[in-house]
N, C-alpha and C positions, 0 to 999 in steps of 0.2 A: 450531450456526450463528452466524457472525460477523456480527453485524448492519452494520458499517461495509462489510464486503466485499459482502454479499448485498443491501444496499439499493440499489433501482434497477437490479438487475441485468437485469431484463426490460424496459428503458426505453431506446430510443435517444436517450439525453439527450446533454448537452453532453460529457460524456467521451467517450462512444462516437462522437459525430460528429467530435470532434477528432481522435480516433485513426484514423479511416478515411476521412476526407473530403480532398481536396486542400486545401490552405491558403486559397486563393481562395474556393472553395467554401464551407468552413466559415465565413470571415468574412462572406461575404454572407447566409448562413443566420443567423448571429449577429445581424447587424445587423436582420434581419427580426424575430426574436424579441424582440432587446431595445429597439428604437426603432420596430418597425411599419413598416419601409421594406418595399416591394413587393418581391416575389422574382422575380428574373428567371427565365423559363421554361427558357432553355437550361441552367441548372444543374441541373435536376430529373433529368435523366438519372443524373448522377453521383451524386445522392441516392440516386436508387432502386437503383442498383447497389450501393450501399455498405450501404443498409438491407435488401436482399434477402440478402446475405452474412452480414450481422450475424444477422439473423433465424432463418437456416438453420442456423447455428452454434449457436444457442440451442434448436434442435429444432423451429422453426416449420415447418409444411408448406403452410400456406394463409395468406392475406391477407384483409383486410377492409377496408371504409370504415366505420368506426365513427361514427354519428352520432345525433343526439337529436330525433328527429320530436316533433310536437305531443301525443304520447301522454304524454309526461312521462318516459318510459323511453327507453333506448338501443336501436338497431337495428343489425344487421350482416348483410351477405350474403356468405359464404365462398366463396372461389376458391382452387384449388391454384396453387402456382408451377409445376406440371407443364405442359410443351408438348411436342408431337410434334417429332421431329426429321426431318431428311430421310431418314434410313437406317431409319426406322420405330421408332426408340427413343425416349427420352423426355430432356428437358432440363428445367432449371429457370430460368425467365425471370420477370423482373418489370421493366416499361419504365416510363419518365417518364410516359406517358400513363395507364397503371394506377396509378401513385402519385397523379397531379394529380386525376384525374377519373373517377368512376364513373357508372354508370347504373342505379340499382336500381329496381325497379318501384315507382311511387309511388301506384298505383291505390287500394291499401287502407289508406293512412294518413290521418289526419284532414286535411281541407284547408279546410273551413269555406266552400266556394264557390270557392276560388282556382282550381280546375279542374274541368271537366265529369266526369263519372262514367266517361265512355269514354276520357278522357286519361289515360294511364298513364305517360307518360315523367316522369322526375324525374332530377336530377342532385345528385351529392355531389362536392364540391371540397376538396383537402387543405387543412388549416388548418396551416401550418408553424410557427405559435406556439404548437401544444400537441404534445408530444414523442409519438412514436408508441410503442407498447409490445406485449409478447407475453402474451397471454390463451389458455389452453387449447390451445398449440401453433399458435396464429393471430397473425399480425402485424396489430395493430388500429391503423388509421391514422384519428387524428380528422379530422372533416370536417364542413363546412356541408352544407346539404340544402336545394335549391331546385327549383321547377318549371320545366317547359319555357318558360314565360313569364317566369322570373326572380324570381317571388315566393318568399319566404323560407318554408319549411316546416318549419322546425326552431326550437329555442330558442337554438341558438348564435349564429347570423346577427346576430339583432338585439344580443346581448350584445356581440359584437364591434364592432358599430356604436357602440354606447353608450360602449365603451371608447375608441374613438377620440375620440369627441365630449369626454368629460370631459378626456381628455389635452389637447385642443387648448384648452379653456376654462380649465383649470386653470393651464397654461403662460402663458396671458394675464395670470393675477393673478400669478403668480411673475417675470414680467418686471418689474413694477412694483418688486420688492424685490431686483432685481440678479441674480437666479439665472439667469444665462445659460448655465450649464454643465448645466443640466438638459434633458435630450433628450426626456424622456417622463415623464409623470405616470400612476400605475398605480393603478387601484382594486383594494384588496387584501381578500380575504375568509378568514375562517375559520369553517367550519360545524361546529356541534355537533350530532351525530345521536342523538336518543333512538330507543329500539325496545323491543319486549316478546319474550320468549322464551317458548314454550310447548312441552310434550312433543309429538313428532308424533302419537304413538299416540292422544292425545286430540284433537289438532286434526283428525285423519282422522274423528273421530266427530261432529264439528261442521260441518253444511253451511253454516252462516253464516260460519263462519272459513274454510271452503275457498273459498266464493263471493264473500264480501264483506269478508272479512279483518277483520269485526268481529262481536262477539255481539250478535245481535238479541233474545236471550232470555238470562235469567241471573238469578237471585234473588241479592241481596247476600250475602257470606259473613258468618259471625259475626265475624271479624277481617278488616279490610281495610288501610288505611294507616293509623289512627287513632293508632297508638303511634309513628309515625314512626321506625320501627327497621329499615327497609329502607334508607333514604338513607344511601349511603356505607357501608354495611354491608360485613363481610367476604363476599368472593365465592366461591360453592361451588366445589369442585374441577372438576365437570363443567363449568360455565359458565367457569371460569378456562382450561380446556383449549380451550374453544370461542375465547374471547378471543385467546389466544396463537396460535391457528392463524389467526385472521383478521389479527392483528398482521403475522405472518410473511408471509402473501400480499400485503398491502396494502405492506409495506415493499419487498417484490421489485418491486413495480410503481412504486416512487418516491412512494407516498403516505405523508405524515408523519403516520401514525396516532399520538397522543400521549397522550391522557388517556381513561381509561375508569372507569366507576364504577357502582355501583347508583344507580337514581334513586329518586324518591319512592314509587313505586306497587310494589308487590309483582311481581316477573317483569319489571321495568323497568330498563333499563341505558342508559348513554351512551358514545358515542365522539366524541372531539373530534380534528381535525387541525389542524397548524401552518398558519399563514396562506400564502395563495400568491395570485397575481393571480388576478382574477375569472374569468377563462376556465379556468384550470387547476384552481382550487378547485371549478368546477361539474363538470368531468370526474372529477375525484377523489372528489367527493361521490356521483356515480353509480356509480363503481367501489365505494366503501363500501357502498351499499345493496346492490348485486350480491353483493358478498364476504360480507356479513351473511347474506343469504338463502341462499346456496350452502353456505357454511361450516356453518350451523346444521342443514341436512339432513344432512350427513354425521355430525353428532354427535346424531342421532335428535331434533333439535329443529326447530321452525319460527320464523323471525323475522317478527314482525308490525310492519310500518312504518304500519299505519293509524293515524289522529291519535286515534281514542277506541275501542279494541279492546273495552273493557270498561267498563260503565256503573258510576258510583258512585265511581271512582278515577281518579286523573289520567291525561290522554291524553299523547301524544307530539308535540314539535314539533322543530323545528329551528333553532336560534339562528344567526342570520346575523350575524356580527361584521364590520363594514365600515368601511374607511378609505382614507385616499389616500396613496400614496407615491411618492417621485421614484427616478429610477434612480441618483441619487446617494446615495440612502440617508436621506432625509428623510421623517419621518412627518409630514403637513400637518395632522392632528389632535392632535398632540403639544402641549399647553400650554406645557410648558417650566417652569422654576423661577419665572418672573414673568409669568403669562399676562396681566395687566393691560398689560403693555409689549410684549406678543407680536402685534403689529397683523396680521401674516400669519395666526396661529392664528384670531384673532378673526374675521377675514374669512371664513375657510373654515367655521366654526363657524355664523357668521350665514347663510352660503350654504346649510347642511344645515338649518337652523331654518325658513328661509324655504320651502325646498323642500317639507319635510315638511308645512308648514302648508298651502300653497297646493295641494299634490297629495296630500293625505292619502286621497282617494278612490282613487287609483292604487295606492297602498300597499296599501290595504284588498283592492282587486281582485287584486294580485300573489299573495294568499296564499288565494284563494278556493277553495272545493271542498267538496263533500257531507261528507267525513271532517271537515274543519276546522271545518266548522260545528258540528259535535258537540263541538268542544274550546273555541272561543274565547268568552270571556264566561261560562265555566263555573265560575269562582271557583278556577281551577286553573292558568290561563293568561292571557296578556294578554286584556283586553276587546276587543271588536270596534271600540273607539273608540281612534283613533290619538292618542297624545301623546308629548311628549318630557321625558325626565328628564335634568337636568343636574347635580344636586348641589348642595349648598349653596354651595360657593365660587364656582363659575362662575354660579349664578343672582344669587347678591349682587352679583358683578362686572358682569353685564350689567344688573342693576337700576342700579348707580352709573353707569354709561356713559349709560343712558336718561336719567337725572336729571342728568348732568353733574356728578355729586358725586365727591370723592375717594374711592378704594377703600381701606379699610384692612383689608390681609392679615391672615387668620387666623393665630393663632400655631400653631407645631407641635405637635401632640400626640403624646404617647409612650404606649404601652400599657404599664400597670404591672400586673402579674399578681399581684403579692403573693407570688411565690414567689422566694426568694433566688437559685435557680440559673438562673433564666430570665432573659437580658438584656431591658432596656428595649427595645421595639419601636416604630419609627416607624409612626404610623398614617396611613391615607390621609385625605385632606382632607374626604372626605364618605362616608356608607353608600352601599349598593346599593340599589336599588328593584326588587324581583323582579317587581312588579306592572306595572311600565312596558313598554309594546310597544316602546320605541325610547328606549333609555337610553344615556347617555355613559357608558363606563367606564374611563376614564383616558386613552387615544389612539385610541379607534374608538368606534363606536355599535353596540349590540347590538340588532338587530331581532328579537324574540321571537315573532314571530307565525306565520311560515312552518311549515307542517304536515310531520310527520315524513317522508311519501311524496312530497313535492314536489321538483321540480327547483328549484336556487336560481338559475337562470338569470333567471326572470321579475322575481324580487325585486331582484337586481343591476342587470338592464336599467332598471329604472324607477328605482333609486336614482342610478344613474349619469347618467341622462338629467334628472332634475329639479333634481339639485345642478348639473349642467352648465349649464342653464337660468339658475339663480340666479348661477353666477360669470360668465355672458355679460353679465346684467344689470349686475352689479357693474363688470365690466371696460369695459363701453361707457361708464357714469359716470366711472369713474376717468382713462379716456384723455384726456377732456376737462376734467379738473380742473387748476385753477390751483396749488392746494396738495395734493397727493396725501394726506398723513397727515390733514389736516383733512377732506379729503370721504371718506376711508376710515373715519373714526371716525364720521362723520355716515351713513355707510350702515349701520355696525353699528348705531347708536342707532336709526335708523328701522326697522330690521329687528326689534329687541327691541321697539319702540313698537308696530309693526304685526301683529306675529305672536306675541305673548307668550300670546295665548290657548291655543296649542299646547304651552306650557310646564306642565308639573304635576309635583309632586313627591310627591303623597299616595297613597292606597291605591287603586289603579286597580280592585279588586274591589268597592268599597262602591256601594251604591246611590246615596248622596249624589253620587259623582262622575257618575254617569250624568245626574243632573238638573244638576249644575253644568256639564258638557260641552254638554248641550242649550242652557243659557243662554248658554254662550260662542260657540255657533254651530259646533260642532264636529259632524262627521257621526256618526252611529250607523248602522251597516250591519250587522245581526245576522247575515243569512245570504248566502249566494252569489245567490240570486235578487235581493236588494236591491241587492248591491254591482256585479254585472256590468254594468248598463246604463250606468254611470258611465265604463267603458271606453271608449265610443263617443260620450261627450259631445263637442260642439264644442270645448270647451276643450282637452281630452286630445287628440283627433285633431290639433287645430291643433299641439300641442307636439311628437308624434311625428313628424309628416310635414314639420314645418319642418326637422328635422335628419336625415330619412331614416332614422329608427330603424325605424320601420314606414311602409309605405304606407297610405293608408287602407282598400284592399283587404285588406291583410294585418291590419290591426287589427280590422276587421269579421269577418274570417275567425276570429280568435282568439275573439272574442266569441260566435261562433255554436258553435265548437267546444266552449268551457267550457260553454255552456248546455246543449248536448247531452248532454256527458258527465255533467253534474249530473244530468239528467232520467234518463239509462240506468242511473247507478249506484242512484239512489232506487228506479227500477222493478224493478231485480234485488234490491235488499233487499227490497222488498215481496212479490216472488214467492217469494223464498227463505224468508221469514218465513211466508207462508201454506203452503207446501209443508210445513215443519217442523212446524208445529201441526196440520195436517190429517193428515198422514201419521205423524207420532209422537207429538205430545204429547196429542192428544184420543184416540186408540186406547189410549196407556197409560193415560191417566185413566178411560177407560170399563173396562178391565180391573180398575183399582185400585177403582172403584165396585163391580163384580161381585163382588170378594173381600170388600169391606166389607159388602154385602147378604148375602152368604153367611153371614158371621161373625153378623150380626143374627139371621138366620133360626135358625141353630144355637142361639144362646142362648135365642131365643124357644121353640124346641123343647124346651129343658131348663127352661123356666119362669122364665128369668132375662132382667132387662132389659139392653139395651144402649145405654145413655146416651152414651157415648164414641163408640162406632162410628156410632151414629144422626146425632150431631151432625157427626163428620167427613165422614160420607157426604154430608148435607146442604150442608155447606161446600162439598165439591169438586163436587157436582152443581151448585150455583147457580153456582160459577165457571165451570164447564164451558159452562153456557148462555150465560152473558156473553160467554165466549171464542169460542164459535161464532157468536155476533150479531156481535161485533166483526170477526171473520175475514169473514163476508159483506159487511160493510160497507168494509172494506179492500178486498175483491175489487172491488166497486162503483166505488170511486173510483180504482182501478188500471184497470179497464175505460173509464173516463171520461177518460182522459189525452188532453188537446187535443195536435194535430199541431204547432201552431206552438211554436218552442223556449220564447219568453219566457212564452206563457200556460202551457205545460206546467211550466216551472220554477216558476210561481208555484202552480200546481195541487200540485206535489209539496211545496212548502213548506206551503202551506194545507190541504191535504187529506190527502195520502198520509202524510206524516210522522206528523201528530195520529193518524191512524187506526192506523199502527203502533204509536204509543206505547199506545193503547188496548189493543190486542191484546197486547202485553208486560205490560201491567199485570196482567191477569187471568192469563198464562201463568206469570209470575213467582209470583203468589199460589198457583197451583196447585203450583209446585215445592217451596214452603215446607209446603204441606199434606200432601203424599204422602210415603210411605217413601222414604228414599234409593235402594233398590234398584228402585223402580218408576220413578224418573225417566229417561227414554230417552236423555238427554244428559249429557255430562261437565258437574259443577258448577264453579262459580267456584273454590271451595275446591281443586279438583285442578288446574285451569287455572293459577292464579295460586301455589299454593305446592309444586308437586311437583318444582320443580328446587332 
């Protein structure tokens, strides 16, 4: 396969549009994509005709409006191009109306009260800024999804709104610096996707993996990740074949799959893509997750995207690398060679710092979920406390601006390896902080808190909106300034003075940081139940409704949906755990006790003592009694789940999850006591080390 030739061959991209559309239609569509200009409805017919012919030539037989409902996954309803002809035959048709709008049944998608149960109508509408593509012989047309009343029922619509907002506010700032040629400012994103691979044959034997995507039981193996030998290690041929197939399929879909490697935990891997605008990056990340899952099945494996599939080893996140760029090629978070004199960069940097501090609760909410609660704050991923890491150079620079002191630039450092054949290498001005949730990494911010299974739409909607709010405040002040540069430096200085509590360069995993963060007044929201109420605080409702990112109805609907999803997931986990213990673990342990008792009796009949068998029998019997008791307690707290969502979420956090942990404690103890062939489930050592 020639990669340059095959790359994007299944995408109705710029090259395909230019080759097939009339010149004026192509230019109009290009203006929509590049500059966000509204697309005239009368050109949709020409686009639809060209898109259909292209898709049919590529082997497509059906089309679908591909959208992203509030489930966090993608959805699609397929229609064939086939239509009846007047003579009783068949013709292939695809009209402008079918391109622009669809009407999928919205009744079974979560709406959080945005529509009544009996109201089923929903609409999908073409997003011309995201290229159509062919998947499984189907032309997929990216769309937004809304209710009959016009409420957004998806994740793409608020994201697109937020991209419009930050474009508008960022261009206000750039106007002060004379950048009149900039027609659009784009939020750019590069997503790093972590995941686990397990053998499908073993996966099929674990009800917890099949129903919950994480192990609810499992004693730690003798070897985990202690030796740190998995990270960046050589990739096995079987996994390498899988990765090459994933790359090939993604490249054909125009997804710039770039970097892949083993992660820290055994069985864990990462795939990173090249940067794109936030909308395209979100679409592509959904395709990445789908392709990982589907391709793994073809190779006799299962891809786990849960944030914490295995206890005791690192979980999986999704690092969201965010920046701002202009259509002329400027990165607005690029410090340049002299950041102290780069006032434009300092203003945008200050906007991010202020935004993260003032809306740390929204960032925490944007990564909420039952799975991510298992990972955050576990001394393996960023803590649940939001902070910003800038590095020594920028921290010193901002401190000097706050104190109105001259800034002494650090001398350039070279890496001297001591090996004569290796040239001296220029070092970065600062190290990286892997414990920071929100770290500046050269010309972007890396937000490390999103979970592996999450859509990145929510995170980037929040980032775009809160930074745009800071930029609006800055622009309002600067427009009335007598001396622009003086006022701009004053804005930066005041941001550092008022928001430096959010800046932290130390170890985010330490207990000392939790205490220090509390003294600084930073929020510590360890669970989804703690974080979600902040979504509908007066401050946050005012922010989103001011700019039309969400209406208050839309915001409250998302609050209800996320709470309900949190409760449902934990309820499923609790019920699955009970079923596994009662139907598999306890029967196996009773059989094991029967064998031990038989061995004790046999020795006694021979006049021999059986101290080992008797001791083991006693230990297993005692653990079974405790396990049975804990199962009864878990069953009771599940049965008493409140109906109201917030109360149910707190009940899950305070009652069900601790009861599940108690069950697991005794089940894992039994796994370590019984013979390997008596344990009814594949063990961690098989799941983690069989590939």
